[in-house]
N, C-alpha and C positions, 0 to 999 in steps of 0.2 A: 504494499500500499504506499502510495506516494502522496502525502498531503498537498504537494505543490500541483497536482494534477486534478484535485478535487474542485467541484463547482460549488464554492461557498455560498453562491446566491440561491441555490436550490437545495437547501439542507432538508433533511427529514429528521423529526424527532423520534427516538426510539426508547424503549424501555427494557430493562434487564429483568428476566424472569428467574427466580430462584437465586441461588448464590453462585456467582461466577467462580470457576475453579477448574481444575484438571484432575483426571484420574490417570494414574500411571501403573501400567502393568509390568511386573518385574518377574523374571523366571529365576527360581532357586532350584538347585538340585535337591534331592531328598535330604542329603546330609547337611547342606547348608540350612534348609528349612527347619530341620530338627534342632540345629544349633540356635538359630534365630528364636524358635519357639521356646527353648529353654531359657534363653536370655529374657524374653518377654514375660514368661511365667514368674521369673524371679522379681520382676518389677510390678507384677500384679495386673498386667495388660495382655492383650492378644498380640500376635506377631504383626499385624497390620498397623495397629496403634503404636506399638514399639517402634517400628520402622519409621513411622511419621514423626514421632516425638524425637527420635534420634536425628533425623534430617533437619527438623525445625531448630534443633539446638545448634547444628552446623550453620544454619542460616543466621541465627540470632547472634552467634559469637564466632564468625569465621576467623578472626585472628587469634583465637584461643587454640587453634589447632596447628600442628607443624605444617607440613605440606598436605594438601588435599589431593595427593596423587595415589593411585592404587598401590597396595602392598599386600603381601601374603599374611593371612591370619594365623594365629598360633595353632588352630586345630589341624592344620596341615592337609586339608583336602583340596588344595589347588585353587582356592577362591581368593578373590582380592577385596580389599575394602579401602575406603578413603578415610576412615577415622582412626584416631589413635586413642581410642577409648580404653579405660582400665577394666571395662566389664566384657572382655572378649571371651567367647566360649572356648573351653578346652575339653577335649575328650581324651 
């Protein structure tokens, strides 16, 4: 969308229905999901809410994290993570 190409003389008013947002689908292997579920259970929420809260903490305090580049997690199943959390799952 290029605002410079819009016809500002013929605008239309619109309304937003509901709460604007996005739904993100993420694939986890079985082992990854089991580890995520264990972490979520320890905090008293489900895996979807745990993932949401974790990412919102990254957004709220991006400078509190070292680098946000992928690295291998401690449980050694070949997955990567961008967080440097102290609550990593270990099996």
